[in-house]
N, C-alpha and C positions, 0 to 999 in steps of 0.2 A: 456645358459640363458633361463629361462622359460617365457612363455607369461602369464601375469596375466590378467585374465578376468575382464573387468571393472564391477563395481557394477551395479546390475540390478536397473533400475529406473521405469520400467513399469511392473506391476504384473497383470497377467491374473486372474480375480476373480475366475474362475472355478478351478484354480490350488491352491488357498489358502486353508490352513487347518483351518476349523472353530473352532477346539478344541484347537488350539495352535497359539499364536501370531507369526507373522513374523517380525523379527527385520530387520532394514535397516539402512544404513549409506551412504549418498551421499556426496562426496567431489570432485566436478568437477575439471578437470585439468585446466591449465592456458588458453588454447585456448577456452575452453567452458566458463570459467569465463569472458574472454575478449569479447566473442560474446554476452553474457548476459549483460555485462556492456554497450556495444554499443547499445543494444536494449533498455536499461533503461535510456540511456543518462548519464551514469556515466563516470568519468574520469578514474577510475580504480576499480577493484574488487579483491584485493589481497587475500582475505580469504572468503571462503563460505563452510558451512557444514550444512547438514540437516540429523538428526538422529532421530529414533523413532521406532514405531511399527505399524503394521496393524493387527487388530483383529476383530473378528466377534462380533456384538452386536445385541441385540433384536433377531428377528427371521431370517431376511435375509439382514440385513444391515452390513456395515463394517465401522470401525472407524480408522482414522489415527491420531495418537498423536505423538508429538515429539517436537524438539527444532531446531530452525534455528539460526545459528550463522554466522555473516558476518562482514567483515570490508569493508566499501565502501568509495570511494573518490569522492566527488561531488564539483562542482564549487560554491563558495560563491555567494549568491544572490546580495551582495553589491559590492564586489571587484573582483569577479571571481577567487580568489585565491583558491587552492585546500583545501577542508575541509574533514578530515578523521573522520569517525564515526564508532564506534563498535556497532553492533546490536545483541541483544539476544531476540528472540521472541518465545513464546510458540505457537505450532500449534495444532489445533484440528479441524478435519473435519469428518463428518459422511456421508457416501454414502448409499443411500437407493433406492431400485427399485421402491418405491412408490412416488418418487418425479420426476416430469417431467421438462424438460428444458423449460424456459419461452419462449413464442411465442407472436408475435404481436407487434404493435407499442407502445401501452401503457400496461405496465406490472406491477404487484405488485412484489416488491422485496421479495424473499423468505428469510428464515433464513440464516444468513451468514455461519453457520457451516454445513448446510444440503445441500447436492448436489445429483444430479441424479447418479445412479449407472449404469455404462456401462460395457462392457466386460473387460475393463482394469482400473486399478488405476495407474495414471501417477504421480509418485512422483516428477519428474523433473518439471512438470507443476505446481504442488503445491508449490514447492520450489521457482520457479520464481515469482509466484503470491504473495506469502507471503513476499518475498523480496521487491517487488514493493510496497506493502502496508505498509511495515515497514520503507521505506525510509523517511528521514526528508524532509518536503515539502519546507522549506526555510533554507537551511544550511547557517550558518554565521561563518566567520572566527573570531578568537578572536580579539576584539578591533574594528571590523567593525561596523560602525554605519551609518544609513541613514542620509543625511542632511535634517533636519526638516525645513520647511519654517518658516521664522521669524514671530512672532506674532506682530500685530500692536501695536504701543505705546498707552498707556492709554490717553496720551495728545491729540493724533490725534482724531478728531471727526469721528465717524463711520457714514457711510451713512445709513440713515434710509428711505427707499423708501415709507413707509406708514405713515410717521410722520405727514404730513398735511392732511391726509384723514379725520380725525375727524372734522377739521375746514371746509372742503369742504362739508361734510354731514350736518353740522349745517346751513351753508349758503343755501343749497338746500332746507331745510325745511321751511325757512322763507317765508312768503307770499310776493309776489312782487307787 
């Protein structure tokens, strides 16, 4: 039996070939998917795959393009029943040495696709971030509906707190 080397998820920028794109495919094993599911608050993450390429752009920047495919199981926001969702998201990031990490209490948010370039490009981190951004915020099981409060009947008089204000103002302007 031969030992298969797991796919590389961190690439040292200095070792990337600027003239040729570097293809990658990440398909985490069950234990890694379960750990990521627990971190993201998912019930299950039965399928996860991130594939694409890293290539040089401009003078000294690197771009990561690819596609994220996943099947996630989340609790329904109404019934807490499991809701399965298939996700397919395009991924595009540009890493530039001319971008610095934001600092301070109040910062202006930079471009979503432009990130600071460090010594490594971590594809597993990109995959986890893109997955968390692609998750449905309010997953709902089929047929699950929120109980809406009943609307008051038209026959019932509605309370109008300022109804008598005009009369009070008229009375206050009359000379006494």
